[in-house]
N, CA, C and O of each residue as an XYZ file, in Angstrom:
664
protein
N       9.163      5.171    -16.390
C       7.732      4.885    -15.554
C       7.634      3.614    -15.774
O       7.329      2.999    -14.753
N       7.779      2.931    -16.755
C       7.334      1.683    -16.885
C       8.215      0.620    -16.027
O       7.728     -0.380    -15.499
N       9.597      0.991    -15.968
C      10.474      0.178    -15.217
C      10.058      0.135    -13.829
O       9.954     -0.897    -13.166
N       9.808      1.403    -13.397
C       9.439      1.740    -11.999
C       8.241      0.943    -11.645
O       8.240      0.132    -10.719
N       7.168      1.207    -12.443
C       6.004      0.280    -12.208
C       6.126     -1.209    -12.182
O       5.438     -1.889    -11.419
N       6.976     -1.707    -12.990
C       7.290     -3.212    -13.177
C       7.931     -3.690    -11.840
O       7.654     -4.780    -11.340
N       8.761     -2.846    -11.325
C       9.658     -3.054    -10.374
C       8.843     -3.175     -9.086
O       9.051     -4.114     -8.317
N       7.872     -2.194     -8.824
C       7.059     -1.981     -7.663
C       6.133     -3.110     -7.728
O       5.885     -3.787     -6.730
N       5.529     -3.369     -9.063
C       4.468     -4.455     -8.977
C       5.114     -5.980     -8.477
O       4.587     -6.766     -7.690
N       6.421     -6.131     -9.192
C       7.032     -7.137     -8.770
C       7.360     -7.403     -7.099
O       7.304     -8.498     -6.541
N       7.652     -6.330     -6.579
C       8.005     -6.259     -5.110
C       6.599     -6.464     -4.273
O       6.527     -7.093     -3.217
N       5.568     -5.859     -4.894
C       4.237     -6.174     -4.130
C       3.950     -7.594     -4.263
O       3.508     -8.217     -3.298
N       4.143     -8.093     -5.262
C       3.582     -9.774     -5.542
C       4.532    -10.631     -4.810
O       4.141    -11.664     -4.267
N       5.810    -10.238     -4.767
C       6.859    -10.991     -3.890
C       6.515    -10.757     -2.387
O       6.680    -11.697     -1.610
N       6.130     -9.775     -2.010
C       5.608     -9.427     -0.490
C       4.516    -10.100      0.053
O       4.463    -10.436      1.235
N       3.528    -10.334     -0.878
C       2.435    -10.974     -0.379
C       2.325    -12.479     -0.276
O       2.825    -13.312     -1.032
N       1.564    -12.680      0.818
C       1.596    -14.162      1.490
C       0.121    -14.464      1.263
O      -0.788    -13.642      1.379
N      -0.021    -15.929      0.876
C      -1.364    -16.329      0.803
C      -2.259    -16.330      2.072
O      -1.729    -16.481      3.173
N      -3.483    -16.180      1.961
C      -4.388    -15.897      3.163
C      -4.191    -14.781      4.022
O      -4.577    -14.784      5.190
N      -3.498    -13.654      3.386
C      -3.188    -12.316      3.987
C      -3.775    -11.227      2.912
O      -4.178    -11.479      1.776
N      -3.715     -9.878      3.601
C      -4.132     -8.838      2.706
C      -2.765     -8.051      2.493
O      -2.051     -7.906      3.486
N      -2.410     -7.607      1.451
C      -1.254     -6.771      0.968
C      -2.061     -5.351      0.383
O      -2.846     -5.249     -0.560
N      -1.554     -4.336      1.308
C      -2.039     -2.966      0.874
C      -1.088     -2.091      0.113
O      -0.035     -1.814      0.687
N      -1.294     -1.613     -1.087
C      -0.334     -0.689     -1.623
C      -0.816      0.540     -2.062
O      -1.723      0.721     -2.874
N      -0.010      1.553     -1.348
C      -0.481      3.035     -1.416
C       0.286      3.601     -2.616
O       1.476      3.308     -2.731
N      -0.326      4.413     -3.542
C       0.287      5.219     -4.451
C      -0.481      6.641     -4.312
O      -1.659      6.848     -4.021
N       0.609      7.598     -4.628
C       0.414      8.970     -4.522
C      -0.661      9.476     -5.415
O      -1.515     10.264     -5.010
N      -0.626      9.111     -6.393
C      -1.668      9.486     -7.795
C      -2.317      8.333     -8.350
O      -1.834      7.205     -8.447
N      -3.510      8.739     -8.724
C      -4.426      7.797     -9.321
C      -3.919      6.882    -10.293
O      -4.054      5.659    -10.264
N      -3.062      7.862    -11.541
C      -2.637      7.150    -12.715
C      -1.753      5.979    -12.302
O      -1.805      4.856    -12.802
N      -0.907      6.390    -11.297
C       0.127      5.379    -10.787
C      -0.536      4.045    -10.214
O      -0.055      2.916    -10.310
N      -1.570      4.350     -9.684
C      -2.332      3.171     -8.856
C      -2.946      2.353     -9.895
O      -2.889      1.129     -9.776
N      -3.654      3.000    -11.122
C      -4.129      2.119    -11.853
C      -3.232      1.476    -12.834
O      -3.490      0.347    -13.249
N      -2.203      2.125    -13.225
C      -1.243      1.425    -13.871
C      -0.503      0.271    -12.955
O      -0.294     -0.852    -13.413
N      -0.221      0.557    -11.953
C       0.417     -0.441    -10.970
C      -0.556     -1.774    -10.881
O      -0.159     -2.939    -10.912
N      -1.911     -1.332    -10.764
C      -2.935     -2.679    -10.796
C      -2.731     -3.215    -11.982
O      -2.884     -4.436    -11.964
N      -2.460     -2.795    -12.956
C      -2.622     -3.533    -14.415
C      -0.996     -4.371    -14.232
O      -0.784     -5.531    -14.586
N      -0.186     -3.628    -13.724
C       0.962     -4.371    -13.961
C       1.272     -5.599    -12.857
O       2.123     -6.481    -12.977
N       0.401     -5.413    -11.827
C       0.395     -6.616    -10.591
C      -0.596     -7.691    -11.473
O      -0.245     -8.871    -11.488
N      -1.823     -7.296    -12.204
C      -2.588     -8.334    -12.700
C      -1.684     -9.065    -13.838
O      -1.731    -10.286    -13.995
N      -0.956     -8.314    -14.525
C      -0.175     -9.150    -15.758
C       0.702    -10.007    -14.971
O       0.772    -11.127    -15.478
N       1.388     -9.879    -13.924
C       2.097    -10.768    -13.296
C       1.769    -11.741    -12.787
O       2.492    -12.735    -12.839
N       0.595    -11.744    -12.152
C      -0.279    -12.737    -11.628
C      -0.927    -13.857    -12.688
O      -1.192    -15.047    -12.522
N      -1.093    -12.857    -14.006
C      -1.776    -13.774    -14.957
C      -3.166    -14.609    -14.541
O      -3.308    -15.791    -14.854
N      -4.060    -13.937    -13.882
C      -5.007    -14.607    -13.443
C      -4.988    -15.778    -12.106
O      -6.030    -16.229    -11.631
N      -3.753    -16.118    -11.670
C      -3.594    -16.746    -10.730
C      -3.335    -15.970     -9.408
O      -3.070    -14.768     -9.440
N      -3.419    -16.704     -8.187
C      -3.051    -16.062     -6.952
C      -4.033    -15.302     -6.378
O      -5.217    -15.589     -6.556
N      -3.602    -14.117     -5.532
C      -4.602    -13.381     -4.981
C      -5.393    -12.401     -5.818
O      -4.949    -12.043     -6.909
N      -6.642    -11.912     -5.315
C      -7.495    -11.167     -5.792
C      -6.822     -9.638     -5.936
O      -6.104     -9.253     -5.013
N      -7.033     -8.840     -6.995
C      -6.399     -7.723     -6.654
C      -7.573     -6.580     -6.984
O      -8.227     -6.580     -8.027
N      -7.727     -5.553     -5.849
C      -8.768     -4.524     -5.849
C      -8.117     -3.304     -5.907
O      -7.100     -3.126     -5.236
N      -8.602     -2.383     -6.670
C      -8.105     -0.860     -6.844
C      -9.363     -0.149     -6.211
O     -10.549     -0.453     -6.346
N      -8.833      0.811     -5.531
C      -9.581      1.733     -4.646
C      -9.079      3.268     -4.898
O      -8.093      3.623     -4.252
N      -9.565      4.016     -5.613
C      -9.368      5.321     -5.620
C     -10.421      6.339     -5.604
O     -11.602      5.995     -5.653
N     -10.096      7.486     -5.542
C     -11.167      8.611     -5.396
C     -11.875      8.991     -6.758
O     -12.821      9.777     -6.704
N     -11.496      8.510     -7.903
C     -12.194      8.899     -9.005
C     -13.211      7.848     -9.504
O     -13.748      7.952    -10.606
N     -13.413      7.002     -8.791
C     -14.731      5.976     -9.174
C     -15.881      6.852     -8.745
O     -15.816      7.681     -7.837
N     -16.870      6.605     -9.435
C     -18.433      6.993     -8.954
C     -18.551      6.485     -7.398
O     -18.225      5.388     -6.945
N     -19.112      7.607     -6.720
C     -19.464      6.988     -5.259
C     -20.010      5.607     -5.143
O     -19.505      4.843     -4.320
N     -20.980      5.228     -5.883
C     -21.285      3.750     -5.541
C     -20.187      2.771     -5.864
O     -19.861      1.850     -5.116
N     -19.642      3.037     -7.031
C     -18.364      1.937     -7.332
C     -17.503      2.113     -6.550
O     -16.953      1.048     -6.269
N     -17.031      3.096     -5.956
C     -15.967      3.206     -4.854
C     -16.363      2.431     -3.704
O     -15.677      1.592     -3.120
N     -17.610      2.820     -3.424
C     -18.034      1.757     -2.285
C     -18.079      0.474     -2.423
O     -17.935     -0.153     -1.373
N     -18.245     -0.182     -3.452
C     -18.204     -1.486     -3.707
C     -16.818     -2.146     -3.687
O     -16.590     -3.265     -3.227
N     -15.971     -1.364     -4.210
C     -14.420     -1.601     -4.169
C     -13.967     -1.340     -2.989
O     -13.031     -2.079     -2.682
N     -14.316     -0.429     -2.049
C     -14.021     -0.150     -0.678
C     -14.539     -1.422      0.127
O     -13.745     -1.883      0.948
N     -15.674     -1.991      0.001
C     -16.234     -3.139      0.633
C     -15.383     -4.265      0.381
O     -14.881     -4.909      1.302
N     -15.215     -4.508     -0.744
C     -14.144     -5.738     -1.326
C     -12.898     -5.520     -0.568
O     -12.457     -6.509      0.019
N     -12.304     -4.507     -0.479
C     -11.027     -4.382     -0.057
C     -10.993     -4.583      1.476
O      -9.982     -5.108      1.943
N     -11.971     -4.230      2.287
C     -11.771     -4.396      3.633
C     -12.521     -5.721      4.009
O     -12.444     -6.130      5.167
N     -13.209     -6.371      3.113
C     -13.835     -7.688      3.466
C     -12.660     -8.683      3.907
O     -11.539     -8.703      3.399
N     -13.147     -9.564      5.015
C     -12.484    -10.621      5.487
C     -11.573    -11.282      4.431
O     -11.994    -11.202      3.277
N     -10.423    -11.909      4.615
C      -9.661    -12.666      3.824
C      -9.774    -13.976      4.126
O      -9.446    -14.211      5.290
N     -10.101    -14.869      3.531
C      -9.868    -16.308      3.701
C      -8.280    -16.917      4.151
O      -7.421    -16.998      3.272
N      -8.045    -17.229      5.222
C      -6.880    -17.562      5.675
C      -6.365    -18.738      4.819
O      -5.149    -18.903      4.729
N      -7.187    -19.529      4.212
C      -6.775    -20.700      3.421
C      -6.755    -20.514      2.171
O      -6.545    -21.489      1.448
N      -6.952    -19.322      1.643
C      -7.301    -18.935      0.285
C      -5.845    -17.897     -0.169
O      -4.912    -17.646      0.594
N      -5.964    -17.483     -1.404
C      -4.631    -16.900     -1.986
C      -4.801    -15.368     -1.405
O      -3.756    -14.736     -1.560
N      -5.599    -14.792     -0.926
C      -5.423    -13.579     -0.111
C      -6.042    -12.441     -1.010
O      -7.000    -12.636     -1.758
N      -5.368    -11.176     -0.852
C      -6.038    -10.174     -1.486
C      -4.903     -8.952     -1.587
O      -4.304     -8.613     -0.566
N      -4.698     -8.448     -2.592
C      -3.799     -7.109     -2.804
C      -4.677     -6.042     -3.141
O      -5.425     -6.119     -4.115
N      -4.628     -5.004     -2.358
C      -5.342     -3.865     -2.477
C      -4.598     -2.765     -2.752
O      -3.750     -2.362     -1.956
N      -4.858     -2.138     -3.975
C      -4.044     -1.131     -4.604
C      -4.848      0.330     -4.368
O      -5.980      0.429     -4.842
N      -4.362      1.269     -3.759
C      -5.251      2.480     -3.418
C      -4.337      3.831     -3.523
O      -3.182      3.834     -3.949
N      -4.963      4.833     -3.121
C      -4.301      6.191     -3.029
C      -4.732      6.640     -1.663
O      -5.330      5.935     -0.850
N      -4.287      8.152     -1.462
C      -4.941      8.482     -0.232
C      -6.065      8.537      0.358
O      -6.213      9.067      1.460
N      -7.201      7.866     -0.467
C      -8.438      7.417     -0.130
C      -8.614      6.487      0.837
O      -9.789      6.264      1.130
N      -7.724      5.842      1.453
C      -7.524      4.873      2.329
C      -6.622      5.036      3.493
O      -6.401      4.133      4.300
N      -6.074      6.310      3.551
C      -5.028      6.817      4.226
C      -5.301      6.765      5.834
O      -4.578      6.401      6.760
N      -6.619      7.270      5.799
C      -7.345      7.602      7.012
C      -8.891      7.382      6.985
O      -9.592      7.625      6.002
N      -9.409      6.821      8.356
C     -10.937      6.615      8.297
C     -11.519      5.303      7.889
O     -12.694      4.944      7.966
N     -10.334      4.561      7.375
C     -10.607      3.081      6.888
C     -10.389      2.136      7.895
O      -9.268      2.202      8.399
N     -11.096      1.325      8.308
C     -10.703      0.151      9.243
C     -10.219     -0.849      8.470
O     -11.036     -1.615      7.960
N      -8.804     -1.039      8.233
C      -8.208     -2.137      7.351
C      -7.076     -2.353      8.066
O      -6.546     -1.581      8.866
N      -6.681     -3.600      7.691
C      -5.289     -4.018      8.321
C      -4.557     -5.001      7.395
O      -5.159     -6.026      7.075
N      -3.505     -4.817      7.006
C      -2.550     -5.715      6.196
C      -1.506     -6.586      6.778
O      -1.165     -6.276      7.920
N      -1.027     -7.428      6.336
C       0.374     -7.827      6.636
C       1.364     -7.621      6.152
O       2.419     -7.775      6.767
N       1.291     -7.117      4.617
C       2.279     -6.569      4.071
C       1.916     -4.956      3.347
O       0.921     -4.840      2.632
N       2.669     -3.979      3.574
C       2.168     -2.718      3.204
C       3.319     -2.029      2.373
O       4.487     -2.007      2.760
N       2.919     -1.525      1.311
C       3.770     -0.928      0.391
C       3.277      0.386      0.299
O       2.079      0.552      0.075
N       4.010      1.307      0.437
C       3.683      2.972      0.035
C       4.872      3.613     -0.923
O       6.044      3.242     -0.870
N       4.448      4.472     -1.664
C       5.409      5.319     -2.242
C       5.446      6.218     -1.206
O       4.513      6.337     -0.411
N       6.736      7.034     -1.146
C       7.160      8.009     -0.296
C       6.275      9.279     -0.386
O       5.967      9.767     -1.473
N       5.934      9.720      0.635
C       4.929     10.882      0.835
C       5.360     11.862      1.908
O       6.379     11.632      2.559
N       4.757     12.753      2.084
C       5.321     13.399      3.515
C       4.925     12.763      4.848
O       3.864     12.146      4.937
N       5.640     12.882      5.743
C       5.735     11.982      7.014
C       4.456     11.731      7.479
O       4.193     10.559      7.748
N       3.558     12.620      7.640
C       2.207     12.488      8.160
C       1.375     11.566      7.429
O       0.346     11.098      7.915
N       1.744     11.326      6.410
C       0.986     10.264      5.174
C       1.365      9.110      5.693
O       0.600      8.291      6.202
N       2.901      8.972      5.553
C       3.741      7.753      5.854
C       3.182      6.949      7.099
O       2.952      5.739      7.102
N       2.977      7.939      8.295
C       2.709      7.219      9.505
C       1.286      6.890      9.515
O       0.911      6.130     10.408
N       0.179      7.457      8.436
C      -1.251      7.005      8.700
C      -0.944      5.819      7.807
O      -1.318      4.755      8.298
N      -0.339      5.723      6.582
C      -0.571      4.354      6.020
C       0.243      3.277      6.678
O      -0.030      2.098      6.448
N       1.207      3.602      7.467
C       1.954      2.468      8.100
C       1.031      1.953      9.228
O       1.055      0.753      9.502
N       0.123      2.904      9.975
C      -0.958      2.367     10.778
C      -1.753      1.237     10.143
O      -2.462      0.516     10.845
N      -1.661      1.088      8.975
C      -2.790      0.133      8.334
C      -1.995     -1.449      8.327
O      -2.575     -2.502      8.060
N      -0.597     -1.321      8.672
C       0.060     -2.333      8.665
C       0.192     -3.221     10.119
O       0.817     -2.838     11.108
N      -0.557     -4.501      9.993
C      -0.766     -5.200     11.241
C      -1.436     -4.436     12.247
O      -1.091     -4.384     13.428
N      -2.643     -3.702     11.604
C      -3.224     -2.943     12.921
C      -3.990     -3.711     13.892
O      -4.280     -3.304     15.017
N      -4.305     -4.847     13.399
C      -5.096     -5.769     14.384
C      -3.957     -6.639     15.136
O      -4.280     -7.569     15.876
N      -2.833     -6.347     14.945
C      -1.607     -7.093     15.814
C      -1.550     -8.614     15.648
O      -0.863     -9.294     16.412
N      -2.319     -9.192     14.582
C      -2.239    -10.515     14.347
C      -1.156    -11.018     13.460
O      -0.901    -12.222     13.461
N      -0.554    -10.258     12.765
C       0.375    -10.829     11.587
C       1.549    -11.540     12.134
O       2.007    -11.258     13.242
N       1.963    -12.313     11.494
C       3.111    -13.087     11.966
C       4.225    -12.538     11.537
O       5.234    -12.560     12.242
N       4.209    -11.968     10.326
C       5.285    -11.620      9.806
C       5.056    -10.018      9.100
O       5.191     -9.955      7.878
N       4.806     -9.083      9.653
C       4.242     -7.925      9.123
C       5.659     -7.143      8.236
O       6.822     -7.134      8.640
N       5.234     -6.640      7.185
C       6.265     -5.995      6.208
C       5.988     -4.662      5.683
O       4.942     -4.461      5.066
N       6.869     -3.705      5.886
C       6.712     -2.264      5.345
C       7.521     -2.131      4.318
O       8.713     -2.348      4.531
N       7.140     -1.788      3.109
C       8.121     -1.515      1.841
C       7.572     -0.006      1.460
O       6.449      0.496      1.517
N       8.838      0.487      1.053
C       8.694      1.853      0.606
C       9.490      1.984     -0.610
O      10.523      1.357     -0.845
N       8.788      3.067     -1.556
C       9.519      3.251     -2.878
C       9.503      4.731     -3.112
O       8.526      5.406     -2.789
N      10.504      5.212     -3.635
C      10.647      6.604     -3.903
C      10.199      6.804     -5.390
O      10.934      6.415     -6.298
N       8.976      7.419     -5.649
C       8.415      7.538     -6.863
C       9.527      8.505     -7.683
O      10.362      9.067     -6.974
N       9.574      8.694     -8.910
C      10.228      9.675     -9.596
C       9.975     11.069     -9.428
O      10.840     11.942     -9.495
N       8.466     11.290     -9.154
C       7.928     12.579     -9.004
C       7.484     12.700     -7.579
O       6.918     11.720     -7.093
N       7.656     13.716     -6.876
C       6.826     13.955     -5.735
C       5.371     14.329     -5.694
O       4.672     14.358     -4.681
N       4.987     14.624     -6.981
C       3.600     15.188     -6.989
C       2.573     14.077     -6.416
O       2.712     12.864     -6.569
N       1.781     14.556     -5.901
C       1.228     15.912     -5.833
C       1.758     16.604     -4.521
O       1.218     17.616     -4.075
N       2.963     15.936     -3.863
C       3.383     16.727     -2.770
C       4.725     17.455     -3.032
O       5.370     17.273     -4.065
N       5.115     18.308     -2.014
C       6.310     19.164     -2.258
C       7.440     18.316     -1.948
O       7.532     17.541     -0.995
N       8.409     18.578     -2.981
C       9.758     17.806     -3.000
C      10.492     17.810     -1.553
O      11.006     16.787     -1.100
N      10.494     18.815     -1.000
C      11.245     18.876      0.394
C      10.269     18.095      1.455
O      10.696     17.794      2.569
N       8.990     17.798      1.057
C       8.359     17.042      2.230
C       8.727     15.665      1.899
O       9.171     14.975      2.816
N       8.617     15.182      0.787
C       9.136     13.751      0.369
C      10.418     13.500      0.916
O      10.633     12.582      1.708
N      11.352     14.370      0.472
C      12.756     14.066      0.817
C      13.224     14.040      2.308
O      14.246     13.483      2.709
N      12.344     14.709      3.045
C      12.520     14.537      4.437
C      11.979     13.264      4.945
O      12.507     12.648      5.871
N      10.878     12.864      4.300
C      10.362     11.233      4.590
C      11.460     10.254      4.151
O      11.797      9.315      4.871
N      12.046     10.512      2.873
C      12.984      9.575      2.392
C      14.404      9.276      3.586
O      14.900      8.183      3.860
N      14.746     10.464      4.057
C      15.734     10.574      4.894
C      15.212      9.866      6.191
O      15.982      9.062      6.717
N      14.049     10.067      6.734
C      13.563      9.365      8.044
C      13.355      7.785      7.781
O      13.720      6.905      8.560
N      12.729      7.590      6.594
C      12.841      5.988      6.319
C      14.035      5.280      6.326
O      14.166      4.142      6.778
N      15.213      6.200      5.645
C      16.510      5.480      5.233
C      17.013      5.038      7.027
O      17.547      3.966      7.311
N      16.713      6.048      7.960
C      17.066      5.999      9.496
C      16.600      4.792      9.925
O      17.291      4.007     10.574
N      15.187      4.546      9.522
C      14.318      3.320     10.189
C      14.551      2.046      9.383
O      13.849      1.068      9.641
N      15.370      1.983      8.539
C      15.358      0.593      7.558
C      15.869     -0.590      8.670
O      16.782     -0.472      9.487
N      15.038     -1.700      8.453
C      15.342     -2.927      9.085
C      14.920     -2.957     10.609
O      15.188     -3.904     11.348
N      14.226     -1.811     11.006
C      13.728     -1.946     12.414
C      12.443     -2.128     12.508
O      11.635     -1.740     11.665
N      12.113     -2.858     13.755
C      10.595     -2.910     14.003
C       9.959     -1.627     14.374
O      10.455     -0.881     15.219
N       8.932     -1.388     13.784
C       8.339     -0.051     14.107
C       6.826     -0.009     14.591
O       5.995     -0.847     14.241
N       6.591      0.947     15.347
C       5.178      1.002     15.838
C       4.708      2.538     15.277
O       5.448      3.510     15.132
N       3.376      2.462     15.031
C       2.821      3.793     14.532
C       3.199      4.924     15.753
O       3.542      6.057     15.417
N       3.131      4.622     16.888
C       3.561      5.386     17.915
C       4.890      6.010     17.746
O       5.057      7.227     17.818
N       6.025      4.983     17.475
C       7.498      5.185     17.298
C       7.512      6.261     16.056
O       8.232      7.257     16.118
N       6.774      6.030     15.067
C       7.076      6.833     13.719
C       6.431      8.235     13.985
O       6.985      9.203     13.464
N       5.282      8.439     14.767
C       4.760      9.373     15.034
C       5.551     10.290     16.079
O       5.214     11.465     16.225
N       6.451      9.814     16.696
C       7.037     10.474     17.555
C       8.395     11.203     16.797
O       9.087     12.055     17.354
N       8.591     10.767     15.630
C       9.798     11.137     14.916
C       9.662     12.758     14.420
O      10.577     13.290     13.792
């Protein structure tokens, strides 16, 4: 578990670019919390702001974190890394230049990917995916199907429309 989270945290930090937002989706709250800690440890107080948003915050606290997550990013600043769960998968107007997602059922992957370069302004949009050791809370077969589809798409330029058609 620790090695996986350390590797994922490193990939997220490496993918982030100053002046942009990076969005990282985790399938369960515990991994989102642990990943946030690992990212903050790597950054050691330097670089982008790190914001965690998940469903277990009290409603007022969750809204505060969500407001910070979707707030404009200073293009001349260090940027922001937003770590989240399914809570930001749909119904949240947010865009990111880099997007990380744990593999999930295909419909969730499409929803999450729709947050990458949503506004069409990213100069170098990137989508990263990792296969967690456990499919929970999803069914193993659903996640395995997504892994297969993502492997077929590796290295291709993607749109939400193209992904939804798969």
